[in-house]
N, C-alpha and C positions, 0 to 999 in steps of 0.2 A: 550750411550751419545746421546743427541738430535742433530738433523741435524743442521749444522752450519748455522747461519743467512746469512753468506756471500755466501752460495750456493743456497739460496732461488731463484727459477726461476723468480718470479715476480720482485725481486730486480734487477737481472741481465738484464731482458728485459727492465726495466725502464732505467737502466744505459746505455744500448746499444742504446735505442731511443734517450736519451739525447746526446750521443756521435755522432750519425748520424746528429742530428739537429745542434750541434756545428760545425761539419765538413762542413755542408752546409753553415752555417752562416759565416764561416771563409774562404770560397772559394772565391778567388780573382776574378775569372771570373764571378761568379754570382753577386758579389758585383758591379763590373764594369758594368755589363749588367743592373742592377737595376738603377744605376746612369745615364747611357745613356738613359734608358727608361724614367726617370724623366725629363731629358732635352728635349727629343722629345715631351713628353706630354706638357711641358711648351711652346714649339713652337706652338703646336696645339691650346692650350688655348689662347696664345697671339694673334693668328690670327683668333680667333673665337668670337662669341657673348659674351663669359664670360670674355673677356679681362678687360673691365672696372671694373667689380665687383671684379676680382682678384687684380687688381692694387689698388683699393680702400681699400681692405682688407690688402694688404701689407703695406699701409701707415697708418693703424690704430695705434694710440699711445698706448704704454705700459709704465708702470712704474716699475722699479726695484730699490729696496733700502735697506739700512741697517739703521734702526732707523729713524731719521729725514732726512737722506741723501737719496735723490731719484734721479734716472736717468730716464729721459723721452726719449724713443726711439720708432721707428716704429717696426712693425712686421718684416720687411725686415732687419732692423738694428739688431734686436734681433737674427735673424738667422746668419747674417754675423759676428757679433761681439761677441755674447755670445755662441751660439751653436758651432760655428767654433772654439772657444777656446777649446771645448771638443775634436774636431778633432785634434787640435794642441797638446793636451795632449796625444792622441794616437801616433802622430808623434814623440813627445818627448820620449815616452816610447820605441818606436822602435829604436830611436837613442841611448838611454841609454843602451838598450839591446845589440845592435851591438857594442857599445864601451866597454861593460863589458865582453861579451862572444862570440861576433860575429866577423864579418870581420874587423870592425874598431878597434879591440883591437890589431891587428897586423899591425903596421904602414906600413911595407914594402909590405905586401900583399894587403893592402887597398890603397896604394899610387897610383897605376895605375888608377883604376876607379875614385878615388877622384880627381886626377889631370885632368882626362878626363872630369869630371863634371865641373871643372873650365873653360876648353875650351868651354864646352857646355853652359856656362853662358855668357862668354865674347863675343863670336862671334855673337850670336843673338842680344845682346845689341848693339854691334857695327853696325850691319846691320840696326837695327831700327833707330839708331842715324843718320846714313848716309842718310836714306830715309826720315827722318823727320828733317833734319838740318834746323834750323831757324824757326821751327814750334813747334809741340807738343813733344818736347824731353823728357818731364817728364814721358812719358810712356815707357821708354827704358827697364824697368824691366818686362814688361808684357810677352814677349816671352821667358824669361830665365828659366822658371820652367818646370819640368817634373812631371806629376801626377803619383805617385807610384801605386795607386790602378788601375787606368785606364791602364797604360802602362804594368804592370805585368799581368793584366787580358788579354790583347791582346797577350802578349808573350805566355801565357798558351794555347792559341788557336792553337799554332804551334806545341804543343806536343813535341815529341822527335827530331824534326828538329832543336830545340835549345837545346844545351847541358846544363846540370845542372850547370856546371861551368860558362857558359855564363849568366844564370839566376841570379846566385849569383853576378857576375860582374855587371849586370844591376841593381840589387837591391842596391848594395853598391853605384853605381853611382847615383841612384835616391835619396838615403838617403843623400849623400853629396850635391846633388842638393837642397834638402829641407833645409839643414843647411844654404847654401848660400842664398836661398830665404828668410829664416827667418831673417838672418842678414840684407839683403837689406830692408825688410819691417821695421825692427827696426830702421835702420839708415836714410832711405830716405822717408818713407811714413807715419810717425807719424805727429801729429799736433805740434804746438808750445808747448814745455813742460811746465807744471805747476810745479814749484819748490816744493811747499808744498806737492802736491800729489805724485811727484816723491820720495820725502823723505819718505812719508807714504808707498809707494810701497817697498822702500828699507828696511824699518822696518819690513814689513810683510815677505819679503824674509829672513831676519835674523831669524824671528820666525820659518819659515819652516826649515831653516838650524838647528835651535835649536832642533826641533822635531826629525830630522834625527840623530843629534848628541846624543840626549838623548835616542836613540834606541826605539822610539815609533813606534810600528808595526801595530797599528790600523789605518784603512784608514779614519775613520770619522774625526779626528783632521786635517788631511791633506786636506780633501775635504772642510771643513769649512774655514780653513785659505786660501785655494786656491780661494774660492769665494770672500773673502775679498781682496785678491790680485787682482783678476779680476776687482773688483769695483774700487780699487785705481788706477790701470793702465788705466782703461777706462777714468777716470777723469784727468790722468796725461798728456795725449797727446800722450803717447806711445801706439801703437796698442794693444788693450786689448787681442787679441788672443794669444799673446806671453806669457800671464800668464799660459796658458796650458803647454807650453814647460818648463817654470821654475818649475811648480809644478811637472812635470814628473821627472826632475832631482833631486828634493827633496825627492821623494819616495825611501825608502830603497830597495836595490836590494838583500839584504841578508835575510836568513831565521831566524825566531825567535826560531828555534829548532835546537839542535845539531844533525845533520843528522847521524853522526857516531853511535849514541846511539839509534836511532829511532827503528831499527829492533828488538833489544833485548827488548826494552820497549813495543813494540806492541805485541811481543810474550807473555810477562808477562800479559798484559791486556787481550789477547785472552784466556789465562788460567783462569784469574779472571772471564771472562764472562761465560765460560763453567761451572765453579764451582757454580756460583750464579743463573744460569738459571734454572727455574722450569717450565717444559712444561705444568704443570697442572694449572698454574696461568695465569690470564689475564695480558696483557702487563702493565696495570695501576698498577698492584700489584707487578710488577718486579722492585722494587725500587733500589735494589743493582745493577741489570743488567743495567737499564736505566741510573743510576748515572755514572757507569763505561763507558758506551757507550758515554755519554755526554762529559766525560773527553777525550776520544779518539777523538771524533768529534772536540773538541776545539783544541787539539794538532795538528790534521791533517790540520785544517784550517790555523794554523800558520806555517805549513811547507812551504807553498807557499809564497814567498816574496811579500810584498805589491805592488811592481811594477807589478808583474804578475797578482795579484788579480785585480788590477785596470784595466789592459788590458782586463782581462776576462769579467769584468763588462761592459766596454764601447765599446768593439770592435764591437759587433753586432748592438747596437744602432747607432754607428757612420756610419758603412757601409750600414745599411739598413734603417736608418731614417734621420740622420743629413746630410750626403752627398747627398742623393736623394733630400731632402728638399732644400738644398743649390742649387743644380742643377736646381730644379724647379723654385726657386725664382729668380735666376740670369740668367736664359735662357729665360726670358720673352721678346723676341724680336718681336716687332710689325712690320712685313714686309709688311703688306697690305698697298698699296699706297706709299711704300718707293721708293726712287730713287736709284735703284741698281747700276746705272752707277756712281752716286756720291759716294756710299759706296765703290765700287771697286776701284775708283780712289783716294779715301782718303788716304793720306800718312800714317795715323795711321793703316789702314787696311793692306796696303802693308808692312809696317814695322813689324807688328805683325806676319803676315802670312809668309813672307819670313824669318823673324828672327827665327821662329820655324821650318818651313819645310826645309829651306836651312841652316840657321846658326847652328842649333843644330847638325845635322850630320857632317857638316864640322868641327865644333869645337871639337866634341868628337873624330872623326876619326883622325883628324890631330894631336891632342895632343897625342893620343894613339900611332900612327905611329911614331911620333918623339921620344917618350920615349923608345919605343922598339928598334928603329934603333940606338939610341945612347947608348944602353945597360943599361939604367937606370932600366928597368923592362922587364919582359917576359910575354907573354900572358899566361893565365891559361891553364892547360891541357884541351884538347878537344875543345879549342876555336880557331877559325881561323879568317881570315880577312873578310870572308863573314858574320860571326856572329858579328864582330866588326861593320861592316857597318850596319847590322840590328839593333844593339843597338843604333847606331847614328841616324838612320832614326826614330825609335820609341821613341827616346828622345824628339821628337817634340810634343808628347802628353802632353800638359800642362794644361789640362782642369781646375781642381779645383783651384790650386794656381794662375794660370794666370787670371782667372775670378776675384778672390779676389783682385789681384793687380790692375786690370783694374778699379775696383770700387774705389780704393784709388788714382789712378793716374790721372783720368780725372773727371772734374766737369761738362763738357758739355754732355748732353744726346746723342747728335749725335756722339761724340767721343767714349763714352761708347759703343754705338751700333756698331760702326765700329770695335772697339777692340774685342767685344764679337763675332761678325760675323766672324772675322779673326781667333779667338781662336777655335770656333766650326769647321769651315771649315779646319783650319790647323790641328787640332787634328784628324779629320776624314781622311784627306789626309795622314798624317803621319802613321796612323794605316793601311790604305789600302796599301800604298807604302811598308811598312815594311813587311806585310803578303805576298804580291805579290812578292817582292824581294826575300824573304827567300824561298818561294815555287819554284820560277823559278831557283834560284841558286842551290837548293838541289834536283832538279828533277832527278829521277833515282837513288837516293842514299837512303839507309835505315836508316842511323844514322849520327849524326854530325861528328863522328870520320872518316867517309868515305869521307867527303868533305873538309878535311883539305887542305888549299891552301899552296903554297910554303912558304908564310910568317908565317904560323902557327907554334907555338913552342910547342912541345908535353909535355915538362916538366911543372909541376905545379909550379907556383910562390910561393915563401916562404912567 
């Protein structure tokens, strides 16, 4: 019998190479580093001789349309409104995954980090409002968000000083934080709604629901209808990036193949391949073999649910193209000749900075402490109060979503600059404080289990 094609060394090596590349592409630390690098590059460009050319390019008009309906937008708006909708699609996929098979499918287990996220949203907003009372109160939502990619990338730098249970807790908190930020954007930062386009958006959503209900497992119809939904929502006054979240929840999370029968079916197809393979023929003459192989390829393609297939297609472009591009476009802060005293004393700067750096940890830690003390919930196994404090501190990393909200909240260029400066400095401060705090608190200990404080609860929450 001929050597099996599945044992061919070249095939294995190519598969391994693709696996390594995918592992690198899905590494949160690398993705966060690329995004931070793009922001730093933007600061360099914004304060160099290329600033005016870049600014002019970002203001260049683009036209996007369906038929005779056209949307005129700048390059900057294209990045913030269209490309970021793809980022929101990835966020929505992660939310649906967690609600289907992850932490959010167990309400009691997810309750503690989710309610902690509520505290981490309310207190920063309150601090901002207090510091801006009678002024620019519309920016209250800028410090409420936690950037999942950035925050988890920083957490990964701490290695085994942070337990895996704490990382899951933080991820669940960040996901709940994203849900709240999405709701805030939808309710408070849209334009005056256009009834006709809102009705059109509703109709398109029904079409998406119909595709899911009809068990359509091909991604192309969803992608096309999703583009139409984005177009309608952009014209409706509702922030168009939310189309990505809606599309994510419309994607089927089930497989088109009965998995219980797959093993037997594959064994039968493997026998068919062995029977029809003729080592004396060129591959172009192996019609029976290639026909059977194409059947196997088609079936295996449909084993993966559309939700996961979409994530596989967009995760690398989002992490290594869209988010760095967004960071580059929105971190264009011209500091040459700026009045730093005025920026520091601006209530917007103080509200955003202290809302993130002070409000986030206080909100997260206080709600967690309250719920544990009253017996509503227990800390997860191997998670102590040192790590709760670390999660709270690093919750102030609000880079991506905070920058997006600042662009929606403020019309004045000076206010946008103040907010973005506070976001960048606040995120950097939260990252450094979190790393220094954990390393100082765990100095001399080998693992998170060794640093459990008296408040830590060893049992895993249900």
